[in-house]
Every structure is written in structure tokens, then in C-alpha cells.
C-alpha positions, -999 to +999 in steps of 0.1 A: +805+277+512+832+291+489+811+284+459+780+298+474+803+330+480+816+331+443+780+325+430+770+354+453+795+375+444+783+370+406+756+396+414+776+424+425+782+455+408+820+448+401+841+420+404+878+423+412+904+420+384+908+434+349+897+402+334+860+403+341+833+425+355+795+421+359+767+447+364+734+444+379+703+469+369+675+465+389+639+465+376+628+500+362+591+491+361+568+508+385+545+487+405+515+474+384+488+495+403+453+484+404+445+446+405+406+451+401+381+460+376+344+466+374+320+449+352+287+463+340+269+429+345+254+410+373+279+388+394+261+354+381+265+366+345+302+375+350+309+343+369+294+321+340+315+337+313+348+338+332+349+302+344+350+287+310+372+316+296+398+306+324+398+270+314+406+278+276+436+299+288+468+286+302+456+290+339+450+259+361+417+261+380+421+247+414+391+256+432+358+270+426+333+285+454+305+303+438+289+309+471+317+331+483+326+345+447+361+328+448+379+313+421+415+299+426+439+295+397+477+292+391+504+295+366+535+277+363+565+282+340+586+311+324+587+342+348+599+365+321+567+376+305+553+383+342+582+393+363+607+421+362+639+411+379+662+438+362+690+431+340+725+412+343+756+421+322+786+400+324+819+404+306+849+381+306+882+384+289+909+358+286+931+339+259+897+331+241+890+367+237+865+390+250+828+379+257+798+398+270+764+382+283+734+406+286+700+391+297+671+397+318+675+384+354+640+369+350+651+346+320+641+310+325+673+296+314+707+314+309+742+300+305+772+326+311+805+331+323+819+353+354+855+360+363+864+361+400+900+363+417+914+357+381+894+325+377+869+317+352+835+301+360+808+287+339+772+293+354+738+278+344+710+298+357+675+289+357+643+307+371+607+294+374+575+311+385+545+300+403+516+324+403+488+317+426+456+337+421+426+341+440+400+359+418+372+373+438+337+384+425+317+410+445+283+424+434+282+463+438+249+467+424+222+445+405+241+448+373+277+457+385+304+435+397+338+442+411+364+414+403+397+415+422+429+394+412+450+387+446+482+372+433+513+356+451+543+352+430+567+325+441+601+324+421+626+297+423+664+305+411+687+274+406+722+281+398+750+256+388+785+269+393+813+251+377+852+258+377+864+262+342+897+248+354+880+217+364+867+206+398+831+196+410+804+219+399+779+229+429+741+239+425+723+262+446+686+270+449+667+298+464+629+307+465+615+340+473+577+352+472+559+388+469+525+402+459+512+423+429+522+455+449+554+446+465+588+428+457+615+407+471+653+400+467+671+369+463+699+363+490+735+372+481+764+397+489+765+430+474+738+438+448+708+415+453+686+403+427+653+421+431+620+410+413+587+428+412+556+421+390+554+438+358+515+439+359+509+415+329+496+387+349+471+407+366+458+424+332+456+388+313+434+375+343+413+405+348+407+408+309+390+372+311+365+384+333+340+401+314 
């Protein structure tokens, strides 16, 4: 429980003591807005070109149902390209000198240090994204189709905390989920890490439908 508290304090705006401080800047991106597009083709034509195009990209096609106009695809991997979780800036200073770590909070893998109560801790932070997408095709007119990308973002954060002075490291894992036009915060004390879509995944998927 003590180490969980230390890990949570790592995301507060200011840690006590003159030997270290950490700041967290929340996401600056606006919510991505539209998650749909209109294609000037019949729905069968759009479907016919979209399915192979999805397969050529990095998306995994999980399910196809042409009768309902639904394609379910997914993405798993580095979240930084598709999610904005703000920026973390940690500064520590001791006999080894001053070190500063500044990195996107959505970074897939980051090692850094924090000071708390005059003690130094090493942190290894990993982030993974699962993007779950329902791509819906709706005929508007004979030669006009609406394509909508409904995306659920599932983010998992794993943090390993090790005291520099020795002792057993501990690892903590948390998962949050949110939609394209919303966001969510990881649990913690003080300033929680807040994450939102940056709109890139929506645009990449919709660009495939043509």
C-alpha cells in the first residue's frame, strides 16, 4: 500500500522537498469531432474496396457482416500515435547531479526517477492500447454511403517502482476505457493522468473507406 501511494504521488503536481519535483500537464488536444464520412458511391462498392484495404493495413479484422453493414476491427500496440495523455516532467537532484525526464504520458515505454520524502525511486512505466472499432456502412442514397467509425479505446498502464536504496520493487497495473469523444483518468492521488483520443485513429480508418 505504501508503494502504491508513492507511485500515485509520482503524478502529483509537486513532490515535497527540494531534491525533486514532478509536473503533469493534461492533454491540450481538442476532442476529435466527427467520426463519420460520406462517400459518393453505392454501399456495395464502398464495402468491396474497404475490406481488402483494411486487411493491407495494420488493423485486425475480427468480424464481417455485410447484411448489417458492419465490420469489426482492432488495433493493439503503441498508444502514443492515437492517444493524448498529456506530458510528465520529473526532476531529481542528488549527489549524482540533476536529472530531468520529460515525456508524453502516452509513451509505450519510459524509465525515469522520482524523489519522495527525500528518497529516490526508479520507475519503469509501460502503456498499451487496444482500439476496438465498429465500422458501420449505411446507404443514404443509391450512390451515396455514410461510413461511421465507433471506437472504444482501452488503455493499460503498468508501473514498476523500485527504491534506489534497495528493497523489493513492486508493480501496479490499471486499465481505463473511453470513446472517441470522451476521455478517462487513471486512478491516483492529486493530479490524475487523463487520456483522450487525438483523432488519428478515426481519420486513418475512415480514409480506408473510399
